[in-house]
C-alpha positions as CSV (number, residue, x, y, z in Angstrom):
1,M,-33.6,-17.1,1.4
2,M,-31.0,-19.2,3.2
3,L,-27.4,-17.9,3.6
4,A,-24.5,-20.3,3.3
5,T,-22.2,-20.5,6.3
6,V,-18.5,-20.0,5.5
7,K,-16.1,-21.9,7.7
8,E,-13.2,-19.8,9.0
9,T,-9.9,-21.5,8.0
10,R,-7.4,-18.9,9.2
11,V,-5.0,-20.2,11.8
12,T,-4.4,-16.8,13.4
13,P,-7.0,-14.0,13.8
14,R,-6.8,-10.9,11.7
15,E,-6.5,-7.4,13.2
16,V,-7.7,-4.4,11.3
17,L,-4.5,-2.3,11.1
18,S,-3.4,0.4,8.8
19,E,0.3,0.7,8.5
20,P,2.8,1.2,5.7
21,V,4.2,-2.0,4.1
22,L,6.9,-2.4,1.5
23,I,6.2,-5.2,-0.9
24,R,9.1,-6.4,-3.1
25,P,8.5,-9.2,-5.6
26,C,11.4,-11.6,-5.5
27,D,11.5,-11.4,-9.3
28,P,13.3,-8.2,-10.1
29,L,11.2,-7.7,-13.3
30,Y,8.4,-6.4,-11.1
31,P,8.5,-3.1,-9.2
32,E,8.4,-2.8,-5.4
33,E,5.7,-0.6,-3.8
34,V,4.8,0.9,-0.5
35,C,1.1,0.3,0.3
36,T,-1.0,0.5,3.4
37,T,-2.2,-2.7,5.1
38,A,-6.0,-3.3,5.5
39,N,-5.5,-6.1,8.0
40,I,-2.7,-8.2,9.4
41,S,-2.1,-11.3,11.4
42,R,1.0,-13.3,12.5
43,S,0.8,-15.4,9.4
44,G,-0.3,-12.9,6.8
45,V,-1.0,-9.5,5.5
46,Y,-3.8,-8.0,3.3
47,F,-3.4,-4.7,1.3
48,V,-5.1,-2.9,-1.5
49,T,-3.2,-1.8,-4.6
50,S,-3.9,-0.6,-8.2
51,A,-0.8,-2.6,-9.4
52,N,-1.7,-5.5,-11.7
53,H,1.6,-7.5,-11.6
54,Y,0.7,-9.7,-8.6
55,C,-0.3,-13.3,-9.2
56,V,-1.2,-16.2,-6.9
57,G,2.0,-18.1,-6.0
58,M,4.3,-15.0,-6.5
59,N,7.0,-14.9,-3.9
60,V,7.5,-11.5,-2.2
61,I,9.6,-9.8,0.5
62,V,7.4,-8.0,3.0
63,T,8.6,-5.2,5.3
64,L,5.9,-4.3,7.8
65,N,5.7,-0.8,9.4
66,F,8.0,0.4,6.7
67,G,9.7,3.8,7.1
68,P,12.3,4.9,4.6
69,D,14.5,6.3,7.4
70,D,14.2,3.1,9.6
71,P,17.6,1.5,9.8
72,V,16.3,-1.9,10.9
73,H,13.8,-3.2,8.3
74,R,12.2,-6.5,9.5
75,E,11.8,-8.4,6.3
76,Q,9.7,-11.5,5.9
77,I,9.3,-13.8,2.9
78,G,5.8,-14.5,1.8
79,D,3.7,-15.6,-1.2
80,V,0.5,-14.3,-2.7
81,V,-2.4,-16.6,-1.8
82,R,-5.4,-14.6,-2.9
83,I,-6.2,-11.7,-5.2
84,T,-9.6,-10.0,-5.0
85,E,-10.8,-7.7,-7.7
86,L,-12.2,-4.5,-6.0
87,Q,-13.9,-1.3,-7.2
88,E,-12.2,1.4,-9.3
89,G,-9.5,-1.0,-10.7
90,N,-8.0,-1.8,-7.3
91,R,-7.1,-5.3,-6.1
92,G,-6.9,-6.8,-2.7
93,I,-3.8,-8.9,-2.2
94,A,-3.5,-11.5,0.5
95,I,0.1,-12.6,1.4
96,R,1.0,-15.6,3.6
97,I,4.1,-15.1,5.6
98,L,6.4,-18.1,5.0
99,M,9.6,-17.2,6.9
100,Q,11.0,-14.4,9.0
101,G,14.0,-12.8,7.4
102,N,17.1,-11.1,9.0
103,P,17.2,-7.4,8.7
104,G,19.2,-6.3,5.7
105,I,19.7,-9.8,4.3
106,Y,17.8,-9.1,1.1
107,S,18.5,-5.4,0.6
108,G,22.3,-5.7,0.8
109,T,22.5,-3.4,3.8
């Protein structure tokens, strides 16, 4: 049996990193949630969730290393580029970071 070779297309390498991340869809109809990253790079983040409201192309605001008591949240604008169906009803969500935001610009603080 011959295995197919998959060409790596990522611009920046991924690092396995488990840290809290706040994901806020730009559309207020969808809830925000705090998840844990599975891996991260300069240009993206991947996390696992049981939520089913994410779709490819959805714009989100990402706050890495989120802590509710942290006065300086570094927000970044991103979009969902891939959704992977996982076991037990979970989904893997890959977000591409499009733009660095200013702390507090989206949260009104």
